[in-house]
N, CA, C and O atoms as a DFTB+ gen file, in Angstrom:
576 C
 N C O
     1  1     -93.161     -35.215      55.000
     2  2     -92.808     -36.168      53.757
     3  2     -92.228     -37.282      54.163
     4  3     -91.283     -37.249      54.951
     5  1     -92.649     -38.239      53.746
     6  2     -92.143     -39.653      53.866
     7  2     -91.242     -40.114      52.808
     8  3     -91.672     -40.069      51.655
     9  1     -90.003     -40.569      53.031
    10  2     -89.195     -40.970      52.000
    11  2     -89.294     -42.447      51.761
    12  3     -89.324     -43.208      52.728
    13  1     -89.340     -42.848      50.672
    14  2     -89.478     -44.282      50.366
    15  2     -88.165     -44.741      49.753
    16  3     -87.469     -44.004      49.054
    17  1     -87.848     -46.077      50.072
    18  2     -86.711     -46.707      49.607
    19  2     -86.615     -47.126      48.074
    20  3     -85.653     -47.625      47.489
    21  1     -87.920     -46.776      47.561
    22  2     -87.960     -47.351      46.207
    23  2     -87.105     -46.629      45.287
    24  3     -86.677     -47.257      44.319
    25  1     -86.790     -45.421      45.430
    26  2     -85.922     -44.649      44.477
    27  2     -84.436     -45.034      44.554
    28  3     -83.650     -44.603      43.711
    29  1     -84.089     -45.742      45.433
    30  2     -82.633     -46.046      45.602
    31  2     -82.302     -47.358      44.698
    32  3     -83.016     -48.358      44.773
    33  1     -81.414     -47.302      44.021
    34  2     -80.939     -48.404      43.279
    35  2     -79.737     -48.920      43.959
    36  3     -78.834     -48.143      44.271
    37  1     -79.664     -50.296      44.231
    38  2     -78.714     -51.070      44.989
    39  2     -77.631     -51.384      43.919
    40  3     -77.964     -52.003      42.908
    41  1     -76.377     -50.989      44.099
    42  2     -75.349     -51.410      43.042
    43  2     -74.646     -52.712      43.761
    44  3     -74.453     -52.850      44.970
    45  1     -74.291     -53.687      42.643
    46  2     -73.543     -54.756      43.111
    47  2     -72.174     -54.509      42.767
    48  3     -71.808     -53.873      41.779
    49  1     -71.353     -55.100      43.722
    50  2     -69.824     -55.083      43.533
    51  2     -69.389     -56.062      42.306
    52  3     -69.870     -57.194      42.262
    53  1     -68.579     -55.668      41.424
    54  2     -68.267     -56.382      40.386
    55  2     -66.665     -56.876      40.641
    56  3     -65.866     -56.955      39.708
    57  1     -66.371     -57.143      41.813
    58  2     -64.860     -57.534      42.092
    59  2     -64.884     -58.977      42.444
    60  3     -65.838     -59.527      42.994
    61  1     -63.816     -59.537      42.106
    62  2     -63.679     -60.920      42.411
    63  2     -63.086     -61.268      43.741
    64  3     -62.001     -60.784      44.063
    65  1     -63.722     -62.061      44.511
    66  2     -63.143     -62.359      45.822
    67  2     -61.913     -63.184      45.789
    68  3     -61.941     -64.308      45.287
    69  1     -60.825     -62.675      46.305
    70  2     -59.565     -63.478      46.109
    71  2     -59.212     -64.313      47.233
    72  3     -58.159     -64.949      47.202
    73  1     -60.005     -64.373      48.238
    74  2     -59.712     -65.142      49.497
    75  2     -59.671     -66.564      49.263
    76  3     -58.766     -67.258      49.727
    77  1     -60.695     -67.071      48.503
    78  2     -60.678     -68.443      48.166
    79  2     -59.555     -68.987      47.376
    80  3     -59.126     -70.123      47.576
    81  1     -58.999     -68.069      46.341
    82  2     -57.961     -68.353      45.551
    83  2     -56.798     -68.231      46.513
    84  3     -56.026     -69.186      46.417
    85  1     -56.507     -67.457      47.280
    86  2     -55.346     -67.584      48.091
    87  2     -55.261     -68.787      48.959
    88  3     -54.194     -69.378      49.122
    89  1     -56.386     -69.159      49.522
    90  2     -56.458     -70.286      50.423
    91  2     -56.000     -71.607      49.546
    92  3     -55.209     -72.427      50.011
    93  1     -56.522     -71.719      48.354
    94  2     -56.053     -72.884      47.559
    95  2     -54.577     -72.880      47.166
    96  3     -53.948     -73.932      47.053
    97  1     -54.051     -71.705      46.967
    98  2     -52.668     -71.468      46.587
    99  2     -51.781     -71.799      47.795
   100  3     -50.736     -72.430      47.639
   101  1     -52.182     -71.387      48.964
   102  2     -51.374     -71.779      50.184
   103  2     -51.582     -73.308      50.629
   104  3     -50.727     -73.830      51.345
   105  1     -52.659     -73.996      50.231
   106  2     -52.797     -75.477      50.394
   107  2     -51.787     -76.151      49.396
   108  3     -51.151     -77.161      49.697
   109  1     -51.701     -75.571      48.297
   110  2     -50.790     -76.134      47.063
   111  2     -49.499     -75.913      47.556
   112  3     -48.720     -76.866      47.568
   113  1     -49.117     -74.741      47.992
   114  2     -47.730     -74.613      48.469
   115  2     -47.348     -75.613      49.492
   116  3     -46.356     -76.326      49.340
   117  1     -48.111     -75.678      50.526
   118  2     -47.714     -76.594      51.572
   119  2     -47.655     -78.228      51.070
   120  3     -46.853     -79.048      51.517
   121  1     -48.572     -78.471      50.156
   122  2     -48.422     -79.871      49.514
   123  2     -47.079     -79.942      48.798
   124  3     -46.354     -80.914      49.013
   125  1     -46.712     -79.012      47.990
   126  2     -45.417     -79.005      47.280
   127  2     -44.175     -79.055      48.145
   128  3     -43.155     -79.662      47.820
   129  1     -44.353     -78.293      49.404
   130  2     -43.170     -78.077      50.245
   131  2     -42.939     -79.630      50.952
   132  3     -41.812     -80.042      51.225
   133  1     -44.148     -80.394      51.195
   134  2     -44.064     -81.574      51.897
   135  2     -43.514     -82.585      51.010
   136  3     -42.628     -83.337      51.416
   137  1     -44.016     -82.664      49.721
   138  2     -43.645     -83.732      48.735
   139  2     -42.237     -83.554      48.121
   140  3     -41.649     -84.559      47.723
   141  1     -41.650     -82.308      48.019
   142  2     -40.433     -82.063      47.252
   143  2     -39.279     -82.835      47.849
   144  3     -38.467     -83.327      47.066
   145  1     -39.130     -82.984      49.055
   146  2     -38.002     -83.749      49.637
   147  2     -38.127     -85.308      49.315
   148  3     -37.129     -86.027      49.264
   149  1     -39.382     -85.764      49.109
   150  2     -39.595     -87.206      48.762
   151  2     -39.236     -87.380      47.363
   152  3     -38.829     -88.509      47.090
   153  1     -39.284     -86.580      46.456
   154  2     -38.840     -86.845      45.013
   155  2     -37.434     -87.099      44.817
   156  3     -36.635     -86.233      45.174
   157  1     -36.974     -88.308      44.229
   158  2     -35.561     -88.420      44.195
   159  2     -35.125     -87.969      42.709
   160  3     -35.807     -88.249      41.723
   161  1     -33.966     -87.272      42.652
   162  2     -33.601     -86.698      41.309
   163  2     -33.216     -87.858      40.440
   164  3     -32.800     -88.907      40.931
   165  1     -33.345     -87.684      39.236
   166  2     -33.019     -88.636      38.137
   167  2     -31.576     -88.811      38.078
   168  3     -30.855     -87.813      38.069
   169  1     -31.071     -90.016      38.035
   170  2     -29.842     -90.399      37.899
   171  2     -29.395     -90.186      36.439
   172  3     -30.079     -90.667      35.536
   173  1     -28.480     -89.613      36.216
   174  2     -27.661     -89.592      34.880
   175  2     -26.369     -90.281      34.943
   176  3     -25.477     -90.130      35.778
   177  1     -26.415     -91.163      33.794
   178  2     -25.070     -91.911      33.742
   179  2     -24.273     -91.234      32.674
   180  3     -24.654     -91.238      31.503
   181  1     -23.106     -90.619      33.088
   182  2     -22.231     -90.131      32.173
   183  2     -21.269     -90.990      31.491
   184  3     -20.901     -92.028      32.040
   185  1     -20.865     -90.680      30.435
   186  2     -19.936     -91.611      29.690
   187  2     -18.601     -91.595      30.260
   188  3     -18.183     -90.498      30.633
   189  1     -17.815     -92.668      30.401
   190  2     -16.536     -92.457      30.908
   191  2     -15.520     -92.294      29.795
   192  3     -15.742     -92.732      28.667
   193  1     -14.433     -91.677      30.112
   194  2     -13.297     -91.689      29.217
   195  2     -12.424     -92.719      29.344
   196  3     -11.906     -92.990      30.428
   197  1     -12.174     -93.420      28.180
   198  2     -11.104     -94.508      28.215
   199  2     -10.335     -94.416      27.120
   200  3     -10.568     -93.603      26.226
   201  1      -9.253     -95.332      27.102
   202  2      -8.398     -95.421      25.893
   203  2      -8.974     -95.934      24.691
   204  3      -9.824     -96.820      24.771
   205  1      -8.604     -95.474      23.567
   206  2      -8.977     -96.012      22.181
   207  2      -8.438     -97.254      22.205
   208  3      -7.471     -97.535      22.913
   209  1      -9.109     -98.194      21.327
   210  2      -8.628     -99.535      21.316
   211  2      -7.184     -99.461      20.475
   212  3      -6.188    -100.058      20.884
   213  1      -7.184     -98.726      19.356
   214  2      -5.896     -98.557      18.650
   215  2      -6.093     -97.120      18.109
   216  3      -7.126     -96.721      17.571
   217  1      -4.913     -96.357      18.330
   218  2      -4.840     -95.082      17.730
   219  2      -4.983     -95.035      16.267
   220  3      -4.437     -95.917      15.605
   221  1      -5.694     -94.053      15.655
   222  2      -5.913     -94.086      14.246
   223  2      -4.397     -93.938      13.520
   224  3      -3.506     -93.389      14.167
   225  1      -4.171     -94.359      12.385
   226  2      -3.064     -94.346      11.792
   227  2      -2.778     -92.866      11.126
   228  3      -1.650     -92.373      11.131
   229  1      -3.870     -92.245      10.582
   230  2      -3.827     -91.076      10.097
   231  2      -4.965     -90.276      10.602
   232  3      -6.065     -90.788      10.810
   233  1      -4.713     -89.049      10.797
   234  2      -5.814     -88.061      11.221
   235  2      -5.480     -86.686      11.093
   236  3      -4.299     -86.359      10.974
   237  1      -6.459     -85.787      11.107
   238  2      -6.351     -84.386      10.841
   239  2      -6.412     -83.858      12.205
   240  3      -7.309     -84.188      12.980
   241  1      -5.405     -82.986      12.534
   242  2      -5.297     -82.155      13.929
   243  2      -5.762     -80.821      13.767
   244  3      -5.223     -80.135      12.898
   245  1      -6.768     -80.292      14.533
   246  2      -7.125     -79.032      14.488
   247  2      -6.723     -78.369      15.776
   248  3      -7.255     -78.800      16.799
   249  1      -5.847     -77.368      15.875
   250  2      -5.325     -76.836      17.077
   251  2      -5.821     -75.495      17.252
   252  3      -5.672     -74.682      16.341
   253  1      -6.430     -75.158      18.395
   254  2      -6.956     -73.939      18.775
   255  2      -6.168     -73.275      19.849
   256  3      -6.343     -73.645      21.010
   257  1      -5.278     -72.288      19.562
   258  2      -4.493     -71.731      20.766
   259  2      -5.028     -70.774      21.509
   260  3      -6.094     -70.256      21.179
   261  1      -4.334     -70.400      22.649
   262  2      -5.044     -69.236      23.305
   263  2      -5.405     -67.888      22.684
   264  3      -6.211     -67.098      23.176
   265  1      -4.722     -67.709      21.550
   266  2      -5.162     -66.520      20.902
   267  2      -6.313     -66.773      20.028
   268  3      -6.755     -65.850      19.344
   269  1      -6.861     -67.996      19.988
   270  2      -8.057     -68.290      19.210
   271  2      -7.788     -68.619      17.652
   272  3      -8.691     -68.769      16.830
   273  1      -6.527     -68.702      17.396
   274  2      -5.975     -69.022      16.155
   275  2      -5.979     -70.437      15.944
   276  3      -5.531     -71.235      16.766
   277  1      -6.591     -70.813      14.615
   278  2      -6.915     -72.163      14.403
   279  2      -5.794     -72.709      13.326
   280  3      -5.639     -72.174      12.228
   281  1      -5.073     -73.784      13.756
   282  2      -3.991     -74.271      12.899
   283  2      -4.381     -75.780      12.478
   284  3      -4.595     -76.621      13.352
   285  1      -4.462     -76.080      11.147
   286  2      -4.881     -77.358      10.710
   287  2      -3.541     -77.993      10.136
   288  3      -2.852     -77.413       9.296
   289  1      -3.213     -79.339      10.712
   290  2      -2.186     -80.123      10.226
   291  2      -2.453     -81.557      10.156
   292  3      -3.279     -82.065      10.914
   293  1      -1.831     -82.216       9.328
   294  2      -1.924     -83.749       9.363
   295  2      -1.098     -84.433      10.381
   296  3       0.082     -84.112      10.518
   297  1      -1.615     -85.309      11.067
   298  2      -0.920     -85.869      12.180
   299  2      -1.004     -85.199      13.520
   300  3      -2.004     -84.577      13.880
   301  1       0.137     -85.354      14.283
   302  2       0.199     -84.651      15.583
   303  2       0.325     -83.278      15.489
   304  3       0.745     -82.761      14.454
   305  1      -0.013     -82.590      16.524
   306  2       0.141     -81.201      16.818
   307  2       1.590     -80.737      16.663
   308  3       2.488     -81.124      17.411
   309  1       1.757     -79.922      15.691
   310  2       3.083     -79.442      15.548
   311  2       3.138     -77.918      15.052
   312  3       2.076     -77.432      14.662
   313  1       4.175     -77.209      15.038
   314  2       4.204     -75.889      14.537
   315  2       4.001     -75.680      13.110
   316  3       3.704     -74.569      12.669
   317  1       4.169     -76.845      12.274
   318  2       3.929     -76.687      10.864
   319  2       2.307     -76.899      10.855
   320  3       1.651     -77.216      11.848
   321  1       1.828     -76.683       9.653
   322  2       0.390     -76.735       9.717
   323  2       0.013     -75.273       9.124
   324  3       0.783     -74.313       9.105
   325  1      -1.140     -75.288       8.708
   326  2      -1.714     -73.895       8.038
   327  2      -2.682     -73.290       9.045
   328  3      -3.571     -73.936       9.600
   329  1      -2.424     -71.935       9.244
   330  2      -3.360     -71.211      10.147
   331  2      -4.555     -70.829       9.217
   332  3      -4.381     -70.351       8.096
   333  1      -5.742     -71.066       9.748
   334  2      -6.848     -70.690       8.909
   335  2      -7.963     -69.937       9.866
   336  3      -7.800     -69.879      11.085
   337  1      -9.032     -69.403       9.247
   338  2     -10.061     -68.850       9.803
   339  2     -11.048     -69.778       9.880
   340  3     -11.015     -70.785       9.173
   341  1     -12.134     -69.510      10.838
   342  2     -13.290     -70.434      10.971
   343  2     -13.929     -70.704       9.625
   344  3     -14.327     -71.842       9.377
   345  1     -14.051     -69.722       8.736
   346  2     -14.743     -69.987       7.352
   347  2     -13.918     -70.901       6.612
   348  3     -14.473     -71.707       5.866
   349  1     -12.573     -70.884       6.726
   350  2     -11.639     -71.720       5.835
   351  2     -11.430     -73.060       6.314
   352  3     -10.888     -73.942       5.649
   353  1     -11.907     -73.202       7.574
   354  2     -11.706     -74.508       8.315
   355  2     -12.240     -75.863       7.766
   356  3     -11.603     -76.910       7.876
   357  1     -13.460     -75.765       7.165
   358  2     -13.991     -76.904       6.612
   359  2     -13.314     -77.247       5.290
   360  3     -13.066     -78.424       5.028
   361  1     -13.015     -76.293       4.475
   362  2     -12.352     -76.613       3.138
   363  2     -10.988     -77.298       3.386
   364  3     -10.633     -78.274       2.725
   365  1     -10.255     -76.758       4.343
   366  2      -8.883     -77.376       4.663
   367  2      -8.946     -78.740       5.187
   368  3      -8.120     -79.585       4.843
   369  1      -9.961     -79.001       6.063
   370  2      -9.971     -80.321       6.717
   371  2     -10.522     -81.144       5.599
   372  3     -10.000     -82.257       5.546
   373  1     -11.345     -80.929       4.776
   374  2     -11.782     -81.775       3.597
   375  2     -10.686     -82.105       2.777
   376  3     -10.492     -83.234       2.326
   377  1      -9.862     -80.977       2.553
   378  2      -8.790     -81.167       1.482
   379  2      -7.707     -82.088       2.163
   380  3      -7.092     -82.848       1.415
   381  1      -7.422     -82.096       3.473
   382  2      -6.529     -83.069       4.067
   383  2      -6.978     -84.404       4.115
   384  3      -6.198     -85.348       3.989
   385  1      -8.353     -84.554       4.315
   386  2      -9.030     -85.783       4.265
   387  2      -8.948     -86.434       2.808
   388  3      -8.692     -87.624       2.624
   389  1      -9.150     -85.677       1.983
   390  2      -9.041     -86.261       0.522
   391  2      -7.676     -86.599       0.120
   392  3      -7.444     -87.505      -0.680
   393  1      -6.688     -85.811       0.718
   394  2      -5.306     -86.225       0.400
   395  2      -5.018     -87.661       1.038
   396  3      -4.338     -88.498       0.445
   397  1      -5.564     -87.871       2.238
   398  2      -5.128     -89.191       2.834
   399  2      -5.747     -90.371       2.070
   400  3      -5.241     -91.482       2.226
   401  1      -6.797     -90.218       1.263
   402  2      -7.258     -91.135       0.426
   403  2      -7.698     -92.635       0.986
   404  3      -7.712     -93.671       0.322
   405  1      -8.005     -92.497       2.194
   406  2      -8.626     -93.806       2.728
   407  2     -10.122     -94.087       2.528
   408  3     -10.952     -93.192       2.366
   409  1     -10.390     -95.340       2.551
   410  2     -11.813     -95.674       2.409
   411  2     -12.535     -95.121       3.568
   412  3     -13.363     -94.247       3.309
   413  1     -12.379     -95.461       4.775
   414  2     -13.070     -95.011       5.752
   415  2     -12.696     -93.406       6.165
   416  3     -11.594     -92.907       5.933
   417  1     -13.674     -92.786       6.735
   418  2     -13.432     -91.374       6.962
   419  2     -12.264     -91.139       8.013
   420  3     -12.167     -91.791       9.053
   421  1     -11.410     -90.160       7.635
   422  2     -10.355     -89.909       8.463
   423  2     -10.784     -89.068       9.632
   424  3     -11.484     -88.072       9.447
   425  1     -10.399     -89.423      10.796
   426  2     -10.907     -88.704      12.084
   427  2     -10.058     -87.362      12.163
   428  3      -8.927     -87.219      11.699
   429  1     -10.774     -86.448      12.804
   430  2     -10.337     -85.088      13.095
   431  2     -10.347     -85.036      14.650
   432  3     -11.251     -85.360      15.420
   433  1      -9.130     -84.553      14.905
   434  2      -8.895     -84.483      16.501
   435  2      -8.734     -83.000      16.729
   436  3      -7.886     -82.364      16.102
   437  1      -9.641     -82.360      17.736
   438  2      -9.474     -81.048      18.134
   439  2      -8.730     -80.856      19.453
   440  3      -9.092     -81.401      20.496
   441  1      -7.674     -80.055      19.352
   442  2      -6.904     -79.764      20.535
   443  2      -7.034     -78.402      20.859
   444  3      -6.654     -77.568      20.037
   445  1      -7.535     -78.038      21.981
   446  2      -7.720     -76.595      22.354
   447  2      -7.099     -76.194      23.575
   448  3      -7.062     -77.021      24.486
   449  1      -6.611     -75.074      23.741
   450  2      -6.099     -74.438      25.041
   451  2      -6.933     -74.336      26.034
   452  3      -8.053     -73.911      25.750
   453  1      -6.694     -74.624      27.199
   454  2      -7.818     -74.633      28.258
   455  2      -8.270     -73.332      28.731
   456  3      -9.194     -73.200      29.534
   457  1      -7.578     -72.332      28.199
   458  2      -7.870     -70.913      28.652
   459  2      -8.960     -70.357      27.578
   460  3      -9.536     -69.292      27.800
   461  1      -9.165     -70.958      26.651
   462  2      -9.967     -70.312      25.613
   463  2     -11.561     -70.610      26.008
   464  3     -11.821     -71.472      26.847
   465  1     -12.494     -69.927      25.422
   466  2     -13.853     -70.048      25.640
   467  2     -14.365     -71.259      25.054
   468  3     -13.994     -71.616      23.936
   469  1     -15.221     -71.934      25.761
   470  2     -15.759     -73.159      25.252
   471  2     -16.609     -72.904      23.897
   472  3     -16.794     -73.780      23.053
   473  1     -17.072     -71.655      23.813
   474  2     -17.907     -71.307      22.669
   475  2     -16.948     -71.428      21.358
   476  3     -17.447     -71.837      20.310
   477  1     -15.798     -71.131      21.409
   478  2     -15.028     -71.304      20.267
   479  2     -14.887     -72.749      19.703
   480  3     -14.996     -73.069      18.520
   481  1     -14.616     -73.592      20.800
   482  2     -14.557     -75.075      20.542
   483  2     -15.859     -75.516      19.944
   484  3     -15.798     -76.271      18.974
   485  1     -17.085     -75.124      20.420
   486  2     -18.336     -75.572      19.893
   487  2     -18.455     -75.077      18.514
   488  3     -18.968     -75.809      17.668
   489  1     -17.989     -73.790      18.178
   490  2     -17.998     -73.135      16.711
   491  2     -17.180     -74.085      15.814
   492  3     -17.656     -74.458      14.742
   493  1     -15.916     -74.501      16.239
   494  2     -15.127     -75.482      15.535
   495  2     -15.939     -76.807      15.265
   496  3     -16.058     -77.256      14.124
   497  1     -16.445     -77.357      16.282
   498  2     -17.176     -78.508      16.175
   499  2     -18.410     -78.510      15.080
   500  3     -18.683     -79.400      14.275
   501  1     -19.088     -77.219      15.295
   502  2     -20.108     -77.041      14.541
   503  2     -19.791     -76.985      13.013
   504  3     -20.419     -77.625      12.169
   505  1     -18.738     -76.140      12.750
   506  2     -18.279     -75.955      11.405
   507  2     -17.921     -77.403      10.784
   508  3     -18.318     -77.683       9.653
   509  1     -17.215     -78.252      11.495
   510  2     -16.990     -79.677      11.018
   511  2     -18.063     -80.249      10.781
   512  3     -18.181     -80.776       9.674
   513  1     -19.107     -80.319      11.685
   514  2     -20.243     -81.099      11.448
   515  2     -21.061     -80.675      10.168
   516  3     -21.509     -81.494       9.366
   517  1     -21.199     -79.387      10.068
   518  2     -21.826     -78.829       8.806
   519  2     -21.091     -79.178       7.431
   520  3     -21.662     -79.254       6.343
   521  1     -19.857     -79.358       7.641
   522  2     -19.073     -79.756       6.405
   523  2     -19.116     -81.193       6.207
   524  3     -18.582     -81.668       5.205
   525  1     -19.733     -81.983       7.115
   526  2     -19.993     -83.455       6.777
   527  2     -18.912     -84.301       7.326
   528  3     -18.765     -85.440       6.884
   529  1     -18.069     -83.792       8.345
   530  2     -17.019     -84.652       8.833
   531  2     -17.749     -85.446       9.901
   532  3     -18.431     -84.952      10.799
   533  1     -17.525     -86.727       9.697
   534  2     -18.183     -87.840      10.595
   535  2     -17.470     -88.126      11.757
   536  3     -18.158     -88.230      12.772
   537  1     -16.123     -88.298      11.882
   538  2     -15.486     -88.475      13.076
   539  2     -14.733     -87.350      13.609
   540  3     -13.700     -86.932      13.086
   541  1     -15.320     -86.815      14.769
   542  2     -14.679     -85.598      15.525
   543  2     -14.225     -86.020      16.890
   544  3     -15.111     -86.570      17.543
   545  1     -13.094     -85.901      17.464
   546  2     -12.805     -86.082      18.670
   547  2     -12.074     -85.003      19.275
   548  3     -11.541     -84.137      18.582
   549  1     -12.013     -85.007      20.665
   550  2     -11.463     -83.904      21.320
   551  2     -10.191     -84.631      22.038
   552  3     -10.225     -85.763      22.520
   553  1      -9.064     -83.760      22.015
   554  2      -7.869     -84.158      22.647
   555  2      -7.750     -83.633      24.134
   556  3      -7.889     -82.459      24.476
   557  1      -7.488     -84.633      24.902
   558  2      -7.387     -84.179      26.498
   559  2      -6.060     -84.679      26.951
   560  3      -5.409     -85.543      26.362
   561  1      -5.691     -84.028      28.113
   562  2      -4.450     -84.368      28.814
   563  2      -4.884     -85.530      29.888
   564  3      -5.851     -85.441      30.644
   565  1      -3.977     -86.638      29.804
   566  2      -4.350     -87.621      30.719
   567  2      -4.218     -87.031      32.184
   568  3      -3.400     -86.149      32.441
   569  1      -4.983     -87.515      33.026
   570  2      -4.870     -87.158      34.506
   571  2      -3.695     -87.969      35.031
   572  3      -3.392     -89.051      34.530
   573  1      -3.031     -87.416      36.065
   574  2      -1.890     -88.000      36.576
   575  2      -2.161     -88.718      38.032
   576  3      -1.241     -89.285      38.621
């Protein structure tokens, strides 16, 4: 009996050949490794801290102490002033600004203890911004 090869069906492989893909990726990797040191990083010009031309006559002081208690007072940081929550902050600041009765908006100065989380300061700033306070500043200690 003679067997013929007619009865066999040849199956094709349905797999993707990954070798050309890997070759292209290695070439791209080499190109990126060669060109990366040649790219100069963008230069960012940071603002400098300077002295204000004239300190404001009246301002609202918001003090955040190390226990994250918020104290709002008019003028310089002092022990007097009202302790408020973050929810009451906007209303208290607007009340003090209205009491000042000036034509231009009264600035708000935030003084925060250096040991508190920056997140707390951002929450205070966000609350003031949502309340429509236009002039908000941060109090810093002058370098010696």
